[in-house]
N, C-alpha and C positions, 0 to 999 in steps of 0.2 A: 156651284160645283163643290162637292165634299173634298176633304183632304185626300181620302182614298182614291177618288176619281182622278184628281190631279196627279197623284203619284203613278197611278196605273197608266194614264195617258202619256206621261213623260217617258216611262220605261218601254211602253209599246213602240213609241217613235224611236227611241234609242236602240231598240233591239235590231233594227235594220242594219246598222253598222257596228254593233257592239263587239262582235268577234273579230273585226278588222283591226282592233286596237291591241297591240302586243301585251300591254300590262294587264289586260283583262283576263288573260289566260296564259298558261305556260307556252312559251314559244320555242323551247329547245328540249332535247332529251334530258339534259341535266335538270332543268326546272321541273319537268314531269316527274323525274325520279325523286327529287327532293320533296315535292308535294305529296307524292304517293307514299314515301317513307313516313312522313309526318302523319298522314291520315291512318296508315296501317298501325302506327305506334299508339295513336290516341283513341282509336275506336275499339269497342269490345271485339273479341274474336269473331271471325266470320264463320258461318253466316249469321249476321245479326240483322234485326229489322231497324233500318235507319231512316229518319225523317230529315230531309234537307230543306230547310226553310229559306225562302228567298233564293231558290235554286238557280234562277236566271237561265242562262243557256247551257248549264250543266257542268260548270267547273268542278264542283265536288261530287255531284251525283254520279257522273260517269266514272270517276276514279273509284268511288266506293263500290259501285257495281262491278268494276273490274277486279276488285279485291274479294268478290264473292258475297257481298252483302245484298240484302233485299231492300231496295231503295224506293222511297216515296219522295217525289220532288214536288214541293209546294211553292207557288209564286203567284203574285197578283197580276202579272203581265202575261196575257195570252201570246203576245209576240215573242217574248223570251222563251216561253215553254214550247212554242212551235219549233224553234231552233234546237232546243234540247231533244225533242222527239226525233227530229231529222238526224241528229248526230247519233243518238242511241240506236236508231234503226240501221244506220250505215255500218255500225260495228257489231250489230247483233246483240245488244244489251237490252234486257227487259227491265224497264224502269216505270213504275206507276207515276203518272203525272196528274196533279190536281191543281186547278186554277182557283185561287182564293187568297184572302189576306192572311198574313203571318199569325195574327192574333186569334185566328180560328183554324187551328190545325185539325187534321182528320183524326178520327178516333184511333187510339193505339190498341194495345200498348206497344211502344217502341223501345228498343234497347238503347238507342242513342238519338239525340237531336243535334244537328249540326247547322252552322250558318257561316257565311263569309261576307263581311262588310255589309251586313243588312241592318244592324241595330240602329245605326245613325239615321236611317230613313223612317223610323217608327215614331209615332206621336206618344206612345206609352211603352217604352221598352220593358219596364218591370212587369206590367200586366201581361205583355206578350210572353215573356220568359216564364211567368206563372202558368199561362195556358199550356206552354210546352211541357212544363213539369207535370201538368195534369194528364198528359197523354204518354208520359214516360216516367211513371211514379217510382220505378226502381231502376231507371235508366241513367244514362250519362249525357251531359251537356258538353259540347265542344264548340267554342266560339273562335273562329279564325279571323283575326283582326290585325290592325296596324296602328301605329301612332301617327296621327296627322292632325292638321288644322291648328286653330288658335290655342289649343289646350297644351301644346308642347312647344315651348320657346326654342329649344335646340333644333327640333325638326323644322320649325318655321324658318330659322336661319339657313339650314341646309337647303331647304326648298328654294329660298330666294337666291342663294348662290348658284344652284343648279339652273334656275330660270335665266340668270345672267349669262351663264355659259351657253345655254341653248340659243339665246338671242344673238350672241356673237357668232356662233358657229353657223346657225341656220338663217341668220339675218331676219329673224321674226320671233314672235312669242311661242312659248311651248303650246302645242296642240292640247286642247282640253281633254280629248279622249271621248267626248260625248257630242251629241248633235247640238246641244245648247247648254249654257250654264244652268245649274240646278236653281230653280227659283228661290229668291231670298225669302219669300213668304212661306215656302215650305220648310226651308232650313230653320227659320225662326220658330216654327211650330214643333220642331223636334228637339227634345232635351239633349240629344247628342249631335245635333246638326252642325255644331261648330268644331267637332273633332272628338276622337275617342282616345282614352287612356286605359291601361290595364286596371288602374284603381277604380275608375268609374264602372267598368264592365264587371269586375269582380264584385263590387258593391251591389250592382243591379241584380246579378245572379243570386247573391246571398239574400237580398230583399225579397226575391221571388220564390224563395224556398229551396233553392239548390244547395246541397250540403257541401261544405269544405271547398270553396273555389280555390284553384291554384293556377299558376301561370307557367307556361313553357315558351321560352324564346325560340323562334324558328330560324336559327342561324344558318342552317344548311340551305333553307329557302332563300334567305337574303343573299348568301354567297352565290348561289346559282343564278339568281336574278341579276346580280351586279356584273357577272361575267358577260352578259349580253349588252351592257352599256358601252357606248363609245367613250374613248378618252377625249377630253379630261373629265367628262361627266362621271366616269366610273370611280374617280378618286373620292367623290362625295358619297358614293354608295347609294343605298336605297333606304326608304323609311323602315324603321324596325317592324318586323312581323312577329306576332306572338299568338298563342292560343290560351284561352281561359277554359279550364276543364273543371267540371263540378259534378256532383252526384257519385254514382257507384263507379 
């Protein structure tokens, strides 16, 4: 089985309960407002043609469509996209849905390419970012990401402390949020499989030909997310969220 097939199978299975996990999507009006403000601020003026890569169940696609953009949602997982279609239909939003790998985007031109927590799942992030540049030659790249994993020592310590709190309060380990742990064999095949940092993502965007990468810390998003945490877990906050923006 190829890496792409393994990845597709994992997320197809995960799609069944994906939206039941609070941190996979905004769970309060405050979080929705914070994410919507960030997206409105970082995308070109609407209506723009926006490609959402690794769209999943529609976290960014639905928000962008509500802001008046013409959205194309691309994802490898048919299961994830089926849930996106259902949600878009329920609220009357017209979103073009395409099933396929991130490194083979549909023909543009697009005014913007966006993603959220996708790049760590890719075997060649730079080649994929280069392909996105090809379908948005004068457009903008917006990567919505967070600091996590072994690459950030401080975040690793915060996560361990939070895990201990959860073990004491709930008398059990932190739920993974997925149907199973991501296979080690897949993580090891991904250059960003051990974690993401602003430096690594900005370098990848630059190497792929996206001009002048810059970073924006998403502090309002972090604050809105932390408000929903129980005490004392809230004292430790959430992992830093940021956006890497490049291109026009």
